C-alpha positions as CSV (number, residue, x, y, z in Angstrom):
1,M,175.6,26.5,12.8
2,T,177.1,23.3,10.7
3,S,174.9,20.8,8.4
4,E,174.9,18.5,11.0
5,M,173.1,21.1,13.2
6,E,175.9,21.3,15.4
7,F,176.7,25.0,17.1
8,E,180.1,26.1,16.2
9,C,182.4,27.7,18.4
10,L,185.3,30.1,17.4
11,F,188.1,29.5,19.8
12,V,190.9,32.2,20.0
13,S,193.8,31.3,21.9
14,R,197.3,30.2,22.3
15,D,196.9,28.2,25.5
16,P,197.4,24.6,24.7
17,A,196.5,24.2,28.4
18,V,193.4,26.3,28.0
19,Y,191.9,24.2,25.1
20,K,193.0,21.0,26.3
21,V,190.1,21.3,29.2
22,I,187.7,23.7,27.2
23,G,187.6,21.5,23.9
24,G,186.8,18.6,26.2
25,V,183.8,20.1,27.0
26,L,182.9,21.8,23.7
27,R,183.1,18.2,22.2
28,D,180.5,17.4,25.2
29,L,178.2,19.7,23.9
30,S,178.5,18.3,20.7
31,I,179.8,21.7,19.3
32,S,181.9,21.9,16.7
33,I,185.2,23.8,17.1
34,S,187.1,26.2,14.7
35,I,190.8,27.1,16.5
36,C,192.3,31.0,15.5
37,L,195.7,31.6,17.3
38,S,195.1,35.4,17.0
39,S,192.4,37.8,16.7
40,T,193.1,39.0,13.1
41,K,192.6,35.3,11.8
42,A,189.7,35.2,13.4
43,T,187.7,38.5,11.8
44,A,188.3,36.0,8.3
45,V,185.8,33.5,10.4
46,L,183.4,35.5,11.6
47,D,182.8,37.1,8.3
48,K,181.2,33.8,7.4
49,G,178.2,34.2,9.7
50,S,177.8,30.8,10.9
51,T,179.7,31.1,14.4
52,D,177.6,30.2,17.7
53,L,179.6,30.7,20.1
54,V,183.4,32.6,20.2
55,V,185.9,31.5,23.2
56,I,188.5,34.1,24.0
57,D,191.5,33.6,25.7
58,W,191.5,37.6,27.3
59,D,194.3,38.9,25.7
60,S,193.5,43.0,27.2
61,Q,193.8,44.8,24.2
62,E,193.8,42.6,21.6
63,S,191.1,40.9,23.0
64,A,189.1,43.7,23.3
65,E,189.3,44.5,19.8
66,L,188.1,41.5,18.6
67,V,184.8,42.0,20.8
68,H,184.4,45.4,19.3
69,E,184.8,44.2,15.5
70,I,182.2,40.8,16.9
71,W,179.3,43.4,17.5
72,Q,180.6,45.5,14.7
73,R,180.4,42.8,11.7
74,T,178.2,40.6,12.4
75,K,174.6,42.5,11.9
76,S,171.8,39.8,12.9
77,K,172.2,37.1,15.0
78,K,175.1,37.7,17.2
79,P,177.3,34.9,18.7
80,T,177.4,34.3,22.4
81,V,180.9,35.1,23.6
82,L,182.7,33.7,26.5
83,A,186.0,34.7,27.7
84,V,188.6,32.9,29.8
85,S,189.9,35.6,32.2
86,A,192.3,36.4,34.8
87,T,191.0,39.4,35.8
88,D,188.5,40.7,37.6
89,C,187.2,43.8,35.5
90,A,184.2,44.2,33.8
91,L,184.5,43.1,30.2
92,P,182.3,44.9,27.7
93,G,180.7,43.0,25.3
94,V,181.0,39.3,27.0
95,H,178.1,37.3,27.8
96,V,179.8,34.8,30.1
97,V,183.3,34.9,31.7
98,L,185.0,31.8,33.0
99,K,187.6,32.8,35.7
100,K,191.3,31.7,35.1
101,P,193.2,29.1,36.4
102,V,190.9,27.0,34.7
103,T,189.1,23.7,35.8
104,L,187.3,21.1,34.7
105,E,184.3,22.1,37.0
106,A,184.1,25.7,36.6
107,S,184.3,25.3,32.5
108,K,181.5,23.1,32.2
109,A,179.2,25.3,34.3
110,S,180.1,28.5,32.0
111,L,179.9,26.4,29.1
112,K,176.2,25.7,30.0
113,T,175.4,29.3,31.1
114,A,176.4,29.7,27.3
115,Y,174.9,26.7,25.6
116,H,171.3,27.3,26.8
117,R,171.9,31.3,25.4
118,M,172.9,29.9,22.1
119,L,169.6,28.1,22.4
120,V,167.1,30.7,23.1
121,D,169.2,32.8,20.7
122,H,168.8,29.9,18.4
123,R,164.7,29.2,18.7
124,R,164.4,33.3,18.6
125,H,165.7,33.4,15.0
126,A,165.3,30.2,13.6
127,R,162.2,30.4,11.0
128,Y,160.4,27.4,9.7
129,A,158.4,27.3,6.4
130,L,154.8,26.6,6.2
131,M,153.1,28.0,3.2
132,A,149.7,27.6,4.9
133,P,146.8,30.0,3.8
134,V,144.6,31.5,5.8
135,I,142.1,34.5,6.3
136,G,142.9,37.1,8.6
137,T,141.5,40.4,9.6
138,D,143.0,43.7,10.1
139,Q,142.7,46.7,12.7
140,D,139.4,48.2,10.8
141,G,137.9,44.6,10.4
142,R,139.0,44.4,6.9
143,T,139.1,40.7,5.3
144,V,142.9,40.0,4.8
145,S,143.6,37.0,2.6
146,M,147.1,35.9,2.7
147,T,149.7,33.1,2.9
148,I,152.0,32.4,6.2
149,L,155.4,31.8,4.3
150,D,157.0,30.7,7.7
151,I,156.8,31.3,11.6
152,G,159.3,31.9,14.3
153,D,159.4,32.1,18.4
154,G,159.3,35.9,17.6
155,G,156.5,36.0,14.4
156,V,155.6,34.9,11.1
157,G,156.5,36.0,7.3
158,I,153.4,36.5,5.3
159,I,152.5,37.0,1.3
160,T,149.1,39.0,0.1
161,R,147.8,40.5,-2.6
162,E,146.6,42.9,-0.2
163,P,148.1,46.3,0.0
164,L,149.2,46.7,3.7
165,T,151.5,48.7,5.2
166,V,154.2,49.0,8.5
167,G,152.5,49.1,11.6
168,D,149.1,47.3,10.2
169,V,148.0,44.8,12.4
170,L,146.2,41.5,11.8
171,S,144.6,38.8,13.4
172,F,144.1,35.2,11.9
173,R,143.9,31.3,13.1
174,L,146.7,28.7,11.9
175,R,146.7,25.2,11.9
176,L,150.0,23.9,12.9
177,A,151.0,20.2,11.5
178,D,150.3,17.7,14.6
179,T,148.7,20.3,16.9
180,P,145.2,19.8,18.6
181,R,143.6,22.6,17.1
182,S,144.4,26.2,15.4
183,I,146.2,29.0,17.6
184,L,144.6,32.9,17.4
185,L,147.6,35.0,16.8
186,H,147.7,39.1,16.5
187,V,150.8,40.3,14.7
188,R,151.8,43.5,13.4
189,I,153.9,44.5,10.5
190,L,157.4,45.3,10.8
191,W,158.9,45.4,7.5
192,T,157.6,44.9,3.7
193,R,159.7,43.7,0.8
194,E,158.9,43.2,-3.4
195,G,156.3,40.7,-4.2
196,R,153.9,41.7,-1.2
197,R,156.1,40.1,1.5
198,Y,155.7,41.4,5.3
199,G,157.8,40.1,8.3
200,C,155.1,40.3,11.6
201,E,156.1,40.2,15.1
202,F,153.6,38.6,17.3
203,L,151.6,41.3,19.5
204,R,149.1,38.5,21.5
205,I,148.5,35.0,21.6
206,P,146.3,33.6,24.3
207,P,148.2,31.7,26.5
208,V,146.9,28.3,26.1
209,D,147.7,29.0,22.1
210,L,151.2,30.0,23.2
211,I,152.4,26.6,24.9
212,I,151.0,24.6,21.9
213,L,152.9,26.9,19.5
214,H,155.9,26.8,22.2
215,D,155.4,23.0,22.0
216,W,155.1,23.0,18.0
217,L,158.2,24.9,17.6
218,K,160.9,23.2,20.3
219,A,159.7,19.8,18.8
220,K,161.0,20.9,15.4
221,Q,164.5,22.2,16.5
222,R,167.0,20.1,15.3
223,V,170.0,21.1,16.8
224,K,172.4,18.1,17.9
225,K,172.3,16.9,21.0
226,P,175.1,16.7,24.0
227,L,177.0,13.9,24.2
228,A,176.9,14.5,27.8
229,E,174.1,15.9,30.3
230,L,173.9,19.3,30.9
């Protein structure tokens, strides 16, 4: 994602006609584009780790090898992969297939699917800094004083002086800015870092509190809006 919070697309194709159609739709979606004529050069762009979407003008073995590289080289957040293909065969590792011959309407439909997938993926991985002190309890009823460092769609990061281990369950109430009330969160520790920092996943959130959390996260999203309606 760029500094302007635009999604970034790596476009791999030697065909200017394919780019002419798809490139226009990408620009309408406010997606920045990097063009590579070969899969070999594309791997260098992928190593930067900022690619959100890869559009591949499918070329049998070379394209299959690039998809394999995508899944091997990107460690955490995986880009969405869209293949432009004339084949009816399944394409392992590809999320969306745009059939040839490429048309404007088909391109819009396929990229709309890819765009929504990127939004969901961005929301799942995005973390928003908080630095909010809270008092919680663990599974044994022990009081735990901690600070919530950040929060996202899947969990929170915390720091505390209390000794905790992977698998511990914590419950606490958290007040997010500009929300009507505090929300109740039940989380489980997934990993630890030096300095008693912990990463936690959500276990349970009451339905009303979950709505408050999702609305707050949605309001925090700063992805650049499409120029055209989806």
